[in-house]
N, C-alpha and C positions, 0 to 999 in steps of 0.2 A: 585367493588373489583375484583382484578385479581386472587387471590388465598390465600392460607394459608402458612405462614412460621412457622415452628416449630423449635425453638431454644432449644437445650438441653445442658446445661453447668453446671459446678460446681458453678460458681459465675457469676452474672451479676449485681444485685443490692440488697444490697449494694455492691459496687465494691471493689475488692481486689487490683485493680491497673488500669493502663492505658488500658490494653487489654479489660477489661470489659466495661470501658467507651467508648472505640472505637466501640465495637460491639453494645452497646446500642444506640449509635449515629446513626450507620448505619441502625439498625432495625427501630428506630423511623423515620428516614428519608424516608425509602421506604413505611412506613405506611401513608404517605401523597402523594398526586399527585406530580409528578415532571418529569423532562426531563431525557432522557438517556444520557450517555456520548457522544454518537454520535452527539448529538445536539450541542456540543462544545460551551456551554454557558460560557462566560468569567466571572468568579467570582474573585473579588479582595478581599483579606483578610481585615476584619474589615470595609468593605464597604457594603452598602445595595445591595441586590440582584438585578441584572438587570431584566428588563421586559422579560418574556419568552412567546412566542406565545402559547396560550392555545392549539393549535393543536399539539404541541410537548409534552404536558404533558401526562404521563402514569398514569393509575389508581393506587389507593392506594392498598397495600397489607394489609392483616390482619396478626398479629404475636402473637404467644403464646410462652412464655418462661417457660421451666421447669428447676428449679434450686434448690440447697439445701436451706432449710429454716434456716440453722444454723447461718447465718450472721445477721438475724433479719428482721425487716420489710423494705419494699421498701422505698427508698428516693425519692427526687425530680428528680433524674435521670430518673426514669420510672413512678412514681406515677401520674404525670401530662402529660400523653401521651396515645397513642392508644395501647401501649403494654399491653398484659394480662400476668401477672406474676403469676406462679403457683409453690408454694414451695413443695418440696418433703422431707420427713423425713429421711435424711441421713446426718450423721455428716461428716465434712470436714477432721478432724484429727482423728487418732486412735492410738492404741498402737504401731504399726509399724512405723508410721510417726514420733512419738515421739523419737523412737530409731534412726531413720534415721537422724534426726536433731542433736541428741546428739552425734552421731558418724560422723558428717560431717567432710570433709577433709579440707586441707589448702585452697582449692579453694572456700570454703564457701558453696559448694553444699552439700545437704544431702547425706548420704551414699547410693550409687546406688542400692545395693541389697535390703536393707530394704525399700527404697523408692519404688522400683518395687513391692515388696510384698504389700505395702500399696495401691498403685495405682491399682493393679490388683484386690484387694478385693473391693475397692470402685467402680471401673468400672463394676464389676460383679453385685454388689448390685444395682447400678444405672440403669443398663439395665433391671434388674428384676422389679424395681419400674416403669420404663417408659413404658414397652411394652403394657400393657392394656390401659393405658391413651392415648398413641399416636395412638394406633389402633383405638380407638373410635373417635379421632379427624380426622383421615384419612378417616374413613368410612363416617362420617357426611359431610365432605367437598366434597369428591368425589361424594357423592349422589347428591350434588348440581351442579355437573359438573365442579367443580373448581379444579385446580392442588394443590398439596402439595409438598413442598420442605423442607428438613431439613437443619439445620445450627448448627455447633458445633465448639468448640475450646478447647485447653489446656487440663487440667488434666483428665476430665471425658469424653473426646471425643471418647475414645475407646468403652466405654459402650453405648454411644449415637449412634455411628455409627453402632454397632451391631444390635440395634433395627431398625434403618433406613433400613439397608440391609435386615433384616428378613421381614420387612413389604413392601419391594419394593418401598421405598421412596428415590428418588435421593437426595443427600445431598452435602453440601459444608463444607469444613473444613478450618478454619483459622489457619495458623501457625504464632505464635506471638513471640516466644522466643526459647531458646535452649532445651526445654523439650523433644520434639520429637526426637532430635538428641542424647540426653542423654539416652533415653529409646526407641531406634528404634524398638526393637522386640515387645514391647507393643503396639506401635502406627502404625506399618507398615500396618496392615490390614485396619485400619480406613482411613489412607491417600491414600492407593492404591485402596480402594473401592469407594472413593469419586468421584462424577461427576467432581469436580474440587477442587483443593487446592488453597485457596486465600492467597496471600502474599502481604505485603506492600513493593513493589519494585521488580523489575526484578532480582536484585542481590540475594535477599533471595529466590526467586523462583528458581533460578539456583542451589542454595545450596540444596533445597528440591529435585529437579529433579535429582541431582547427587547422592542422597542417597536413594531415594525411586522411584519405578516404578509407578509413578502417571499417571492418565489418561489425566489430563490437569492442567495447572497452569494459574491462572488469577491474574492480578495486581490490587489490591484494596488498595490504599494508606491509611495511617492513616487519619481519619477525625478530623481535628482540628478546633474548633469553636473559631477563634481568637477574634471575637467581644465579646463573652461572657466571655472570659478569660482576655482580656486586654482593652476592650473598642473600641472606634472609632479610626480610623487612626490618627485623630487629637490629641486624648488623648495619643496615643502611642508616637507620635512625641514630645508632650509636656513633657512626662515622660523622654524620652531620652535626650532632651535638658536640663532638670533640673538636671539630673544625671551628665552630662558633665560640666554644670555650677558649680556644687558643687566641682567637681575635680579642676576646675580653681581656685576657692576660697581657696582650700586647697593646692594649689601649687603642684597638683598631675597629672595634665593633660599631662605632658611630660614623665611620667613614664609608660612604656608599661605594660598594665594589661591584663592578660590572665585568663579566668574563666573556671573552671571545675565544672560541675553540676552533683552531684550524683556519688558516687564511690562504686563499688562492685568488687569482684574478676573478674566477667565477664566483667565489665566496666573498666578494666585496672589497678586495684590496684597495682599489682606487677610491671607492666610496669612503672607506675608513680614513684615507688620507685627508679627506675633507671634513669628515664628521668629528674626528678626535680633537683637532684644534678648536673647532667651533664649540664642542662640548666643554672644553676647558675654559672658554671665555664666558659661557653662560652658566656653567655649573662647576666652578673650580674645585669644589669639595670632592667631586666624584673621581674615583681612580679606576682605570681600565687595566685589567690583567689579561694579557694575550698568551695563549698556550698553543703549542704545536711547533714542529720543526720547519725548517725552510727559510729562505731569504725573505719571503713576503711577510711572514709572521715576525721575524726578527726586525725588519725595517720599521714596523709600527712602534717598536720600543723606543724610537728616537723622540717621540713626543713627551713633553714634560709630565703629562698626566697618565702615562702608560708605562707598564712594566712587561717586558717579554720574559717568559719563564721557560720556554722550550718545551720539550716533551714532558708531560705530566699526566698521571693517571686521572681518568675522568672522575673517579670517586673523590680524589683529593681536590680537584677543581671545584666540584659542587658541594664539597663539605664546608667551604669558607666564603662563597660569594653570595651576593644579594640578588643580582639580576643577570640573566644570560642574554647575550645579543647575537643574532645571526641574520645575515642578509645574503641574497643571491642576485646575480645580474640578470639572468634570462630564464633559466630552466628551473622550475620549482619542484625538483625531486625532494621527497620527504626528508626533512631535517631530523634524523634520528637523535641527534644530541639534544634537541628540544625536549624530547620525552625522557631522556636520561637525566637532564636537569630537573624535570618535573618530579621524577622519582625521589629526588632529594629535597623536594619542596621549594625549588628555585623556579620562579616564573621567567618567561622569555619574552623578548621583544623581537619581532621579525617583520617580514615584508609581505605584501599582498600579491605574491607571485606563486603560481602553481599550488602545491600542497601545503605550503607553510601555514596558512590559516587553519587548516585541519589539524596540523601537528600541534599548534599552540592551543587551539580550542579556547576555553575560558580561562586558561592558566597563563595569562599574559596579555600583551597588546599587539595588534597588527597595524603597521603603518602603510598607508597607501603608496604604491610604487612611484607615484608622481609627486609625493610630498617633498617639502623642502627640509633643510637640516633642522630648522626650529621644531618641526613636527616630531622628528626623531628624538630630539632632546626632551621635549615635553613628554613623549611616550616613556622614555627611560625614567624620568623623574616621577611620573605618575605611578609607574610599575614599582619603583623603589618605595614610594610612600605606601602603596597597597601590597607590599611584598608578602605579608603574612597571609592575607586573604587569597591573593592570586596564587601564592605558592601552594596552598592547600588544594586549590582547584587544579593546579598543574599536577599535583601528586595523584589525584583521582583520575585525571585524564591520561596519565602515562600508560594505563592498561590498554589503550587503543592499539598499541603495537606489541602487546604481549605475544610471544611467538606461538603459543598454543591457539590463540584467536586467529592469527594470520594463517596458520596451517589449516585450520578449519575452513577458512575462506578459500584457500587454494584447493582444498579437497572438493569443495562445492563447485568451483569453476571446472575442474577436471571432470567431475560427474556430469555437469551440464553439457559439455561438449563431446562426451563419449557415449551418451545415451543414444541408442539406435544403431551404434556401429557393430 
């Protein structure tokens, strides 16, 4: 064993979303022997792992997770792993968060002032609950001559960071979404005091560095276990072929089909309100398929060229579409769905914000964030015309977020910041 990782977060398991599943995947990964990113092992999505020289394998870490027990008992995400999950008696919501959501603005975000009050209260309580527990873990581990490093992210990272700093534990903070940018004063100290801020993609890292005076930025991309989500590459190819075959049977194969997966204010709701009717006037043959639950996604179904399908499996979505479309308003956290589309040979059109250009790579087109609607329509038409070529490039690029590759990157970051401890 190399040492102890102490993760202190609001949520991990049960997960509240993709950020929790990503961190759990990374922590589980480094709790097993494996290579560093410098070994440059070639991992292919939905393929078996290649043989790795045992001499390249790093020892396994031990990991303890402190999180709220308000979500309930652990799920298979962590229960069948080396992670030790410790619940703390602290509620996730309170009076102030309720008001914040009731007074949310048109953007869909909770009222900033009341959200700040809620988060400050929770982080203060979290720090108080953690201090003694983490101090004991640190003392026991260091007595054995092993290093300790902290890990945190999202809502309660300010409280966790306060404890790590007070106990002289170097720590890593993951930035996953727009939260730290919405509440910069609350999270500034936690980000600027971290040994490194980990971001999925250099683009998001640049956004962080331009807002906060951080010590270091490290690129740890999203860990996507394609095989567990979609099966073998042969199964994925079969699913894609079946979807296209059904379109042929339904005389639909020559209709350009563009998919949007998940719609929120941050993920372009107002933009789509302008783009979709404009697209209809310039390219009336194209059809837009909107997937995902919620009022925002459903509302887009009102346009003549758009169909809202509700919750649909990702494999079904990308088995039958030609182009995937994704945009964001401000924070360019990595669009995982871009690479999921790529795995099925579907190219994406996205925006030049944060990490989206890295997610798309050569497997699609990037539209400048200042571009007009005509530029978006042109990008969609060009991508559709070149969908076979761009789709193949997207398929090859999907491996950039293969979970084994991301775990190796995380392992390298941990090693870097624990050497000499």
